[in-house]
mmCIF file as gemmi writes it, N, C-alpha and C atoms, coordinates in Angstrom:
data_model
loop_
_atom_site.group_PDB
_atom_site.id
_atom_site.type_symbol
_atom_site.label_atom_id
_atom_site.label_alt_id
_atom_site.label_comp_id
_atom_site.label_asym_id
_atom_site.label_entity_id
_atom_site.label_seq_id
_atom_site.pdbx_PDB_ins_code
_atom_site.Cartn_x
_atom_site.Cartn_y
_atom_site.Cartn_z
_atom_site.occupancy
_atom_site.B_iso_or_equiv
_atom_site.pdbx_formal_charge
_atom_site.auth_seq_id
_atom_site.auth_asym_id
_atom_site.pdbx_PDB_model_num
ATOM 1 N N . MET Axp A 1 ? 0.822 -0.958 -0.035 1 0 ? 1 A 1
ATOM 2 C CA . MET Axp A 1 ? 0.095 -0.024 0.137 1 0 ? 1 A 1
ATOM 3 C C . MET Axp A 1 ? 0.931 1.299 0.055 1 0 ? 1 A 1
ATOM 4 N N . LYS Axp A 2 ? 0.446 2.268 -0.847 1 0 ? 2 A 1
ATOM 5 C CA . LYS Axp A 2 ? 1.327 3.374 -0.735 1 0 ? 2 A 1
ATOM 6 C C . LYS Axp A 2 ? 0.448 4.585 -0.42 1 0 ? 2 A 1
ATOM 7 N N . ILE Axp A 3 ? 1.248 5.713 -0.218 1 0 ? 3 A 1
ATOM 8 C CA . ILE Axp A 3 ? 0.647 6.922 0.203 1 0 ? 3 A 1
ATOM 9 C C . ILE Axp A 3 ? 0.534 7.911 -1.178 1 0 ? 3 A 1
ATOM 10 N N . TYR Axp A 4 ? -0.522 8.591 -1.617 1 0 ? 4 A 1
ATOM 11 C CA . TYR Axp A 4 ? -0.576 9.279 -2.719 1 0 ? 4 A 1
ATOM 12 C C . TYR Axp A 4 ? -1.038 10.807 -2.31 1 0 ? 4 A 1
ATOM 13 N N . ARG Axp A 5 ? -0.324 11.784 -2.928 1 0 ? 5 A 1
ATOM 14 C CA . ARG Axp A 5 ? -0.835 13.227 -2.4 1 0 ? 5 A 1
ATOM 15 C C . ARG Axp A 5 ? -1.326 13.72 -3.876 1 0 ? 5 A 1
ATOM 16 N N . PHE Axp A 6 ? -2.516 14.419 -3.74 1 0 ? 6 A 1
ATOM 17 C CA . PHE Axp A 6 ? -2.84 15.273 -4.989 1 0 ? 6 A 1
ATOM 18 C C . PHE Axp A 6 ? -3.376 16.664 -4.504 1 0 ? 6 A 1
ATOM 19 N N . LYS Axp A 7 ? -3.114 17.575 -5.693 1 0 ? 7 A 1
ATOM 20 C CA . LYS Axp A 7 ? -3.592 18.985 -5.319 1 0 ? 7 A 1
ATOM 21 C C . LYS Axp A 7 ? -4.865 18.845 -6.003 1 0 ? 7 A 1
ATOM 22 N N . THR Axp A 8 ? -6.04 19.579 -5.457 1 0 ? 8 A 1
ATOM 23 C CA . THR Axp A 8 ? -7.401 19.691 -5.855 1 0 ? 8 A 1
ATOM 24 C C . THR Axp A 8 ? -7.895 21.042 -5.985 1 0 ? 8 A 1
ATOM 25 N N . ASP Axp A 9 ? -9.102 21.249 -6.627 1 0 ? 9 A 1
ATOM 26 C CA . ASP Axp A 9 ? -9.523 22.469 -6.729 1 0 ? 9 A 1
ATOM 27 C C . ASP Axp A 9 ? -10.841 22.656 -5.956 1 0 ? 9 A 1
ATOM 28 N N . ILE Axp A 10 ? -10.977 21.684 -4.731 1 0 ? 10 A 1
ATOM 29 C CA . ILE Axp A 10 ? -12.12 21.993 -3.766 1 0 ? 10 A 1
ATOM 30 C C . ILE Axp A 10 ? -12.081 23.288 -3.011 1 0 ? 10 A 1
ATOM 31 N N . HIS Axp A 11 ? -13.456 23.778 -2.633 1 0 ? 11 A 1
ATOM 32 C CA . HIS Axp A 11 ? -13.532 25.072 -2.296 1 0 ? 11 A 1
ATOM 33 C C . HIS Axp A 11 ? -14.494 25.178 -1.217 1 0 ? 11 A 1
ATOM 34 N N . CYS Axp A 12 ? -15.153 24.011 -0.82 1 0 ? 12 A 1
ATOM 35 C CA . CYS Axp A 12 ? -16.344 23.932 0.019 1 0 ? 12 A 1
ATOM 36 C C . CYS Axp A 12 ? -16.721 22.441 0.603 1 0 ? 12 A 1
ATOM 37 N N . ASN Axp A 13 ? -17.356 22.531 1.679 1 0 ? 13 A 1
ATOM 38 C CA . ASN Axp A 13 ? -17.57 21.241 2.204 1 0 ? 13 A 1
ATOM 39 C C . ASN Axp A 13 ? -18.681 20.269 1.262 1 0 ? 13 A 1
ATOM 40 N N . GLY Axp A 14 ? -19.377 20.935 0.395 1 0 ? 14 A 1
ATOM 41 C CA . GLY Axp A 14 ? -20.052 20.435 -0.745 1 0 ? 14 A 1
ATOM 42 C C . GLY Axp A 14 ? -19.268 19.55 -1.659 1 0 ? 14 A 1
ATOM 43 N N . CYS Axp A 15 ? -18.048 20.183 -2.018 1 0 ? 15 A 1
ATOM 44 C CA . CYS Axp A 15 ? -16.95 19.534 -2.859 1 0 ? 15 A 1
ATOM 45 C C . CYS Axp A 15 ? -16.362 18.422 -2.041 1 0 ? 15 A 1
ATOM 46 N N . ILE Axp A 16 ? -16.078 18.684 -0.881 1 0 ? 16 A 1
ATOM 47 C CA . ILE Axp A 16 ? -15.669 17.518 -0.053 1 0 ? 16 A 1
ATOM 48 C C . ILE Axp A 16 ? -16.36 16.221 -0.009 1 0 ? 16 A 1
ATOM 49 N N . THR Axp A 17 ? -17.96 16.602 0.214 1 0 ? 17 A 1
ATOM 50 C CA . THR Axp A 17 ? -18.808 15.555 0.479 1 0 ? 17 A 1
ATOM 51 C C . THR Axp A 17 ? -18.746 14.666 -0.896 1 0 ? 17 A 1
ATOM 52 N N . LYS Axp A 18 ? -18.861 15.451 -1.942 1 0 ? 18 A 1
ATOM 53 C CA . LYS Axp A 18 ? -19.034 14.856 -3.509 1 0 ? 18 A 1
ATOM 54 C C . LYS Axp A 18 ? -17.658 13.961 -3.672 1 0 ? 18 A 1
ATOM 55 N N . LEU Axp A 19 ? -16.504 14.46 -3.17 1 0 ? 19 A 1
ATOM 56 C CA . LEU Axp A 19 ? -15.274 13.538 -3.459 1 0 ? 19 A 1
ATOM 57 C C . LEU Axp A 19 ? -15.127 12.462 -2.541 1 0 ? 19 A 1
ATOM 58 N N . GLU Axp A 20 ? -15.707 12.538 -1.467 1 0 ? 20 A 1
ATOM 59 C CA . GLU Axp A 20 ? -15.701 11.398 -0.481 1 0 ? 20 A 1
ATOM 60 C C . GLU Axp A 20 ? -16.512 10.224 -1.013 1 0 ? 20 A 1
ATOM 61 N N . LYS Axp A 21 ? -17.967 10.823 -1.476 1 0 ? 21 A 1
ATOM 62 C CA . LYS Axp A 21 ? -18.753 9.564 -1.93 1 0 ? 21 A 1
ATOM 63 C C . LYS Axp A 21 ? -18.04 9.005 -3.084 1 0 ? 21 A 1
ATOM 64 N N . GLU Axp A 22 ? -17.378 9.635 -4.106 1 0 ? 22 A 1
ATOM 65 C CA . GLU Axp A 22 ? -16.859 9.012 -5.367 1 0 ? 22 A 1
ATOM 66 C C . GLU Axp A 22 ? -15.669 8.084 -5.015 1 0 ? 22 A 1
ATOM 67 N N . LEU Axp A 23 ? -14.793 8.575 -3.699 1 0 ? 23 A 1
ATOM 68 C CA . LEU Axp A 23 ? -13.569 7.527 -3.406 1 0 ? 23 A 1
ATOM 69 C C . LEU Axp A 23 ? -14.074 6.429 -2.822 1 0 ? 23 A 1
ATOM 70 N N . GLN Axp A 24 ? -15.439 6.538 -2.105 1 0 ? 24 A 1
ATOM 71 C CA . GLN Axp A 24 ? -15.666 5.249 -1.587 1 0 ? 24 A 1
ATOM 72 C C . GLN Axp A 24 ? -16.153 4.193 -2.55 1 0 ? 24 A 1
ATOM 73 N N . ASN Axp A 25 ? -16.282 4.571 -3.747 1 0 ? 25 A 1
ATOM 74 C CA . ASN Axp A 25 ? -16.538 3.473 -4.875 1 0 ? 25 A 1
ATOM 75 C C . ASN Axp A 25 ? -15.109 3.043 -5.401 1 0 ? 25 A 1
ATOM 76 N N . HIS Axp A 26 ? -14.098 3.285 -5.148 1 0 ? 26 A 1
ATOM 77 C CA . HIS Axp A 26 ? -12.88 3.009 -5.662 1 0 ? 26 A 1
ATOM 78 C C . HIS Axp A 26 ? -12.194 2.122 -4.728 1 0 ? 26 A 1
ATOM 79 N N . LYS Axp A 27 ? -12.257 0.683 -5.122 1 0 ? 27 A 1
ATOM 80 C CA . LYS Axp A 27 ? -11.598 -0.362 -4.404 1 0 ? 27 A 1
ATOM 81 C C . LYS Axp A 27 ? -10.111 -0.243 -4.091 1 0 ? 27 A 1
ATOM 82 N N . GLU Axp A 28 ? -9.408 0.375 -5.083 1 0 ? 28 A 1
ATOM 83 C CA . GLU Axp A 28 ? -7.924 0.664 -4.805 1 0 ? 28 A 1
ATOM 84 C C . GLU Axp A 28 ? -7.734 1.783 -3.887 1 0 ? 28 A 1
ATOM 85 N N . VAL Axp A 29 ? -8.58 2.554 -3.158 1 0 ? 29 A 1
ATOM 86 C CA . VAL Axp A 29 ? -8.461 3.614 -2.246 1 0 ? 29 A 1
ATOM 87 C C . VAL Axp A 29 ? -8.847 2.943 -0.661 1 0 ? 29 A 1
ATOM 88 N N . SER Axp A 30 ? -7.769 2.827 0.225 1 0 ? 30 A 1
ATOM 89 C CA . SER Axp A 30 ? -8.325 2.217 1.303 1 0 ? 30 A 1
ATOM 90 C C . SER Axp A 30 ? -8.775 3.378 2.422 1 0 ? 30 A 1
ATOM 91 N N . THR Axp A 31 ? -7.999 4.229 2.498 1 0 ? 31 A 1
ATOM 92 C CA . THR Axp A 31 ? -8.202 5.499 3.445 1 0 ? 31 A 1
ATOM 93 C C . THR Axp A 31 ? -7.772 7.12 2.595 1 0 ? 31 A 1
ATOM 94 N N . TRP Axp A 32 ? -8.48 8.017 2.99 1 0 ? 32 A 1
ATOM 95 C CA . TRP Axp A 32 ? -8.205 9.206 2.463 1 0 ? 32 A 1
ATOM 96 C C . TRP Axp A 32 ? -8.379 10.505 3.624 1 0 ? 32 A 1
ATOM 97 N N . LYS Axp A 33 ? -7.729 11.504 3.431 1 0 ? 33 A 1
ATOM 98 C CA . LYS Axp A 33 ? -7.89 12.734 4.2 1 0 ? 33 A 1
ATOM 99 C C . LYS Axp A 33 ? -7.963 13.898 3.12 1 0 ? 33 A 1
ATOM 100 N N . ILE Axp A 34 ? -8.752 14.871 3.31 1 0 ? 34 A 1
ATOM 101 C CA . ILE Axp A 34 ? -8.918 15.982 2.551 1 0 ? 34 A 1
ATOM 102 C C . ILE Axp A 34 ? -8.782 17.093 3.319 1 0 ? 34 A 1
ATOM 103 N N . ASP Axp A 35 ? -7.911 18.088 3.06 1 0 ? 35 A 1
ATOM 104 C CA . ASP Axp A 35 ? -7.49 19.215 3.626 1 0 ? 35 A 1
ATOM 105 C C . ASP Axp A 35 ? -7.876 20.427 2.952 1 0 ? 35 A 1
ATOM 106 N N . ILE Axp A 36 ? -9.019 21.042 3.312 1 0 ? 36 A 1
ATOM 107 C CA . ILE Axp A 36 ? -9.672 22.354 2.549 1 0 ? 36 A 1
ATOM 108 C C . ILE Axp A 36 ? -8.782 23.341 2.475 1 0 ? 36 A 1
ATOM 109 N N . ASN Axp A 37 ? -7.94 23.595 3.533 1 0 ? 37 A 1
ATOM 110 C CA . ASN Axp A 37 ? -7.142 24.663 3.723 1 0 ? 37 A 1
ATOM 111 C C . ASN Axp A 37 ? -5.936 24.945 2.571 1 0 ? 37 A 1
ATOM 112 N N . THR Axp A 38 ? -5.393 23.535 2.645 1 0 ? 38 A 1
ATOM 113 C CA . THR Axp A 38 ? -4.218 23.431 1.709 1 0 ? 38 A 1
ATOM 114 C C . THR Axp A 38 ? -4.814 22.802 0.14 1 0 ? 38 A 1
ATOM 115 N N . LYS Axp A 39 ? -5.956 22.529 0.209 1 0 ? 39 A 1
ATOM 116 C CA . LYS Axp A 39 ? -6.604 21.935 -1.01 1 0 ? 39 A 1
ATOM 117 C C . LYS Axp A 39 ? -5.872 20.606 -1.529 1 0 ? 39 A 1
ATOM 118 N N . GLU Axp A 40 ? -5.614 20.016 -0.388 1 0 ? 40 A 1
ATOM 119 C CA . GLU Axp A 40 ? -4.793 18.548 -0.633 1 0 ? 40 A 1
ATOM 120 C C . GLU Axp A 40 ? -5.736 17.284 -0.401 1 0 ? 40 A 1
ATOM 121 N N . LEU Axp A 41 ? -5.357 16.456 -0.98 1 0 ? 41 A 1
ATOM 122 C CA . LEU Axp A 41 ? -6.152 15.233 -0.958 1 0 ? 41 A 1
ATOM 123 C C . LEU Axp A 41 ? -4.893 14.025 -0.763 1 0 ? 41 A 1
ATOM 124 N N . LYS Axp A 42 ? -5.198 13.62 0.379 1 0 ? 42 A 1
ATOM 125 C CA . LYS Axp A 42 ? -4.08 12.206 0.765 1 0 ? 42 A 1
ATOM 126 C C . LYS Axp A 42 ? -4.623 10.819 0.622 1 0 ? 42 A 1
ATOM 127 N N . ILE Axp A 43 ? -4.008 9.89 -0.146 1 0 ? 43 A 1
ATOM 128 C CA . ILE Axp A 43 ? -4.913 8.692 -0.181 1 0 ? 43 A 1
ATOM 129 C C . ILE Axp A 43 ? -3.906 7.615 0.165 1 0 ? 43 A 1
ATOM 130 N N . SER Axp A 44 ? -4.295 6.583 0.685 1 0 ? 44 A 1
ATOM 131 C CA . SER Axp A 44 ? -3.604 5.473 0.993 1 0 ? 44 A 1
ATOM 132 C C . SER Axp A 44 ? -4.331 4.317 0.369 1 0 ? 44 A 1
ATOM 133 N N . GLY Axp A 45 ? -3.322 3.49 -0.468 1 0 ? 45 A 1
ATOM 134 C CA . GLY Axp A 45 ? -4.17 2.511 -1.254 1 0 ? 45 A 1
ATOM 135 C C . GLY Axp A 45 ? -3.118 2.062 -2.416 1 0 ? 45 A 1
ATOM 136 N N . ASP Axp A 46 ? -3.663 1.26 -3.411 1 0 ? 46 A 1
ATOM 137 C CA . ASP Axp A 46 ? -2.862 0.839 -4.452 1 0 ? 46 A 1
ATOM 138 C C . ASP Axp A 46 ? -3.337 1.223 -5.852 1 0 ? 46 A 1
ATOM 139 N N . ILE Axp A 47 ? -3.167 2.53 -6.11 1 0 ? 47 A 1
ATOM 140 C CA . ILE Axp A 47 ? -3.516 2.873 -7.497 1 0 ? 47 A 1
ATOM 141 C C . ILE Axp A 47 ? -2.811 2.489 -8.479 1 0 ? 47 A 1
ATOM 142 N N . LEU Axp A 48 ? -3.246 1.841 -9.65 1 0 ? 48 A 1
ATOM 143 C CA . LEU Axp A 48 ? -2.118 1.286 -10.603 1 0 ? 48 A 1
ATOM 144 C C . LEU Axp A 48 ? -2.051 2.402 -11.801 1 0 ? 48 A 1
ATOM 145 N N . ASP Axp A 49 ? -2.971 3.223 -12.225 1 0 ? 49 A 1
ATOM 146 C CA . ASP Axp A 49 ? -2.771 4.076 -13.149 1 0 ? 49 A 1
ATOM 147 C C . ASP Axp A 49 ? -3.419 5.601 -12.821 1 0 ? 49 A 1
ATOM 148 N N . ILE Axp A 50 ? -2.359 6.283 -12.16 1 0 ? 50 A 1
ATOM 149 C CA . ILE Axp A 50 ? -2.695 7.526 -11.538 1 0 ? 50 A 1
ATOM 150 C C . ILE Axp A 50 ? -3.572 8.471 -12.613 1 0 ? 50 A 1
ATOM 151 N N . GLU Axp A 51 ? -2.945 8.725 -13.897 1 0 ? 51 A 1
ATOM 152 C CA . GLU Axp A 51 ? -3.643 9.421 -14.933 1 0 ? 51 A 1
ATOM 153 C C . GLU Axp A 51 ? -5.236 9.05 -14.983 1 0 ? 51 A 1
ATOM 154 N N . GLN Axp A 52 ? -5.43 7.81 -15.183 1 0 ? 52 A 1
ATOM 155 C CA . GLN Axp A 52 ? -6.774 7.293 -15.417 1 0 ? 52 A 1
ATOM 156 C C . GLN Axp A 52 ? -7.742 7.446 -14.075 1 0 ? 52 A 1
ATOM 157 N N . PHE Axp A 53 ? -7.012 7.395 -12.846 1 0 ? 53 A 1
ATOM 158 C CA . PHE Axp A 53 ? -7.643 7.675 -11.586 1 0 ? 53 A 1
ATOM 159 C C . PHE Axp A 53 ? -8.063 8.942 -11.605 1 0 ? 53 A 1
ATOM 160 N N . GLU Axp A 54 ? -7.265 9.861 -11.934 1 0 ? 54 A 1
ATOM 161 C CA . GLU Axp A 54 ? -7.473 11.551 -11.778 1 0 ? 54 A 1
ATOM 162 C C . GLU Axp A 54 ? -8.733 11.635 -12.633 1 0 ? 54 A 1
ATOM 163 N N . ASN Axp A 55 ? -8.477 11.174 -14.122 1 0 ? 55 A 1
ATOM 164 C CA . ASN Axp A 55 ? -9.662 11.429 -15.122 1 0 ? 55 A 1
ATOM 165 C C . ASN Axp A 55 ? -10.955 11.008 -14.424 1 0 ? 55 A 1
ATOM 166 N N . GLN Axp A 56 ? -10.852 9.601 -14.065 1 0 ? 56 A 1
ATOM 167 C CA . GLN Axp A 56 ? -12.395 9.197 -13.522 1 0 ? 56 A 1
ATOM 168 C C . GLN Axp A 56 ? -12.934 10.033 -12.283 1 0 ? 56 A 1
ATOM 169 N N . ILE Axp A 57 ? -12.158 10.667 -11.404 1 0 ? 57 A 1
ATOM 170 C CA . ILE Axp A 57 ? -12.53 11.48 -10.507 1 0 ? 57 A 1
ATOM 171 C C . ILE Axp A 57 ? -13.153 12.62 -11.16 1 0 ? 57 A 1
ATOM 172 N N . PHE Axp A 58 ? -12.477 13.33 -11.891 1 0 ? 58 A 1
ATOM 173 C CA . PHE Axp A 58 ? -12.914 14.453 -12.568 1 0 ? 58 A 1
ATOM 174 C C . PHE Axp A 58 ? -14.108 14.366 -13.534 1 0 ? 58 A 1
ATOM 175 N N . GLU Axp A 59 ? -14.357 13.076 -14.052 1 0 ? 59 A 1
ATOM 176 C CA . GLU Axp A 59 ? -15.493 12.896 -14.886 1 0 ? 59 A 1
ATOM 177 C C . GLU Axp A 59 ? -16.534 12.756 -14.233 1 0 ? 59 A 1
ATOM 178 N N . ARG Axp A 60 ? -16.517 12.091 -13.047 1 0 ? 60 A 1
ATOM 179 C CA . ARG Axp A 60 ? -17.653 11.751 -12.166 1 0 ? 60 A 1
ATOM 180 C C . ARG Axp A 60 ? -17.974 12.899 -11.114 1 0 ? 60 A 1
ATOM 181 N N . THR Axp A 61 ? -17.076 13.709 -10.851 1 0 ? 61 A 1
ATOM 182 C CA . THR Axp A 61 ? -17.321 14.721 -9.846 1 0 ? 61 A 1
ATOM 183 C C . THR Axp A 61 ? -17.384 16.192 -10.315 1 0 ? 61 A 1
ATOM 184 N N . GLN Axp A 62 ? -16.435 16.378 -11.177 1 0 ? 62 A 1
ATOM 185 C CA . GLN Axp A 62 ? -15.981 17.831 -11.983 1 0 ? 62 A 1
ATOM 186 C C . GLN Axp A 62 ? -15.159 18.473 -10.851 1 0 ? 62 A 1
ATOM 187 N N . ILE Axp A 63 ? -14.617 17.608 -10.154 1 0 ? 63 A 1
ATOM 188 C CA . ILE Axp A 63 ? -13.435 17.983 -9.33 1 0 ? 63 A 1
ATOM 189 C C . ILE Axp A 63 ? -11.991 17.448 -9.919 1 0 ? 63 A 1
ATOM 190 N N . TYR Axp A 64 ? -11.134 18.68 -9.913 1 0 ? 64 A 1
ATOM 191 C CA . TYR Axp A 64 ? -9.651 18.45 -10.52 1 0 ? 64 A 1
ATOM 192 C C . TYR Axp A 64 ? -9.057 18.1 -9.389 1 0 ? 64 A 1
ATOM 193 N N . ILE Axp A 65 ? -8.191 16.894 -9.654 1 0 ? 65 A 1
ATOM 194 C CA . ILE Axp A 65 ? -7.24 16.447 -8.867 1 0 ? 65 A 1
ATOM 195 C C . ILE Axp A 65 ? -5.946 16.28 -9.903 1 0 ? 65 A 1
ATOM 196 N N . GLU Axp A 66 ? -4.744 16.476 -9.295 1 0 ? 66 A 1
ATOM 197 C CA . GLU Axp A 66 ? -3.325 16.218 -9.981 1 0 ? 66 A 1
ATOM 198 C C . GLU Axp A 66 ? -2.463 15.575 -8.927 1 0 ? 66 A 1
ATOM 199 N N . ALA Axp A 67 ? -1.712 14.439 -9.132 1 0 ? 67 A 1
ATOM 200 C CA . ALA Axp A 67 ? -0.715 13.898 -8.377 1 0 ? 67 A 1
ATOM 201 C C . ALA Axp A 67 ? 0.293 14.917 -8.09 1 0 ? 67 A 1
ATOM 202 N N . ILE Axp A 68 ? 0.989 14.926 -6.812 1 0 ? 68 A 1
ATOM 203 C CA . ILE Axp A 68 ? 1.977 15.66 -6.491 1 0 ? 68 A 1
ATOM 204 C C . ILE Axp A 68 ? 3.201 14.999 -6.624 1 0 ? 68 A 1
ATOM 205 N N . LYS Axp A 69 ? 4.189 15.347 -7.36 1 0 ? 69 A 1
ATOM 206 C CA . LYS Axp A 69 ? 5.252 14.485 -7.486 1 0 ? 69 A 1
ATOM 207 C C . LYS Axp A 69 ? 6.215 14.678 -6.227 1 0 ? 69 A 1
ATOM 208 N N . ASN Axp A 70 ? 6.75 13.599 -5.963 1 0 ? 70 A 1
ATOM 209 C CA . ASN Axp A 70 ? 7.768 13.695 -4.604 1 0 ? 70 A 1
ATOM 210 C C . ASN Axp A 70 ? 9.046 13.773 -5.086 1 0 ? 70 A 1
């Protein structure tokens, strides 16, 4: 299991709720934490294709996420 960090364009609690509902549907995601102040999403899991994951999240929620390279 790995830790992934993403920058997001969330701006309200409605965005957080929408994103959390979507993350629940992804079996490769074990846990997550969303920080509205830094607009950062931290995920623990096994995501095989980061770009595909980012695209799926955007298509289903209209919330932009982009992996933060370490």
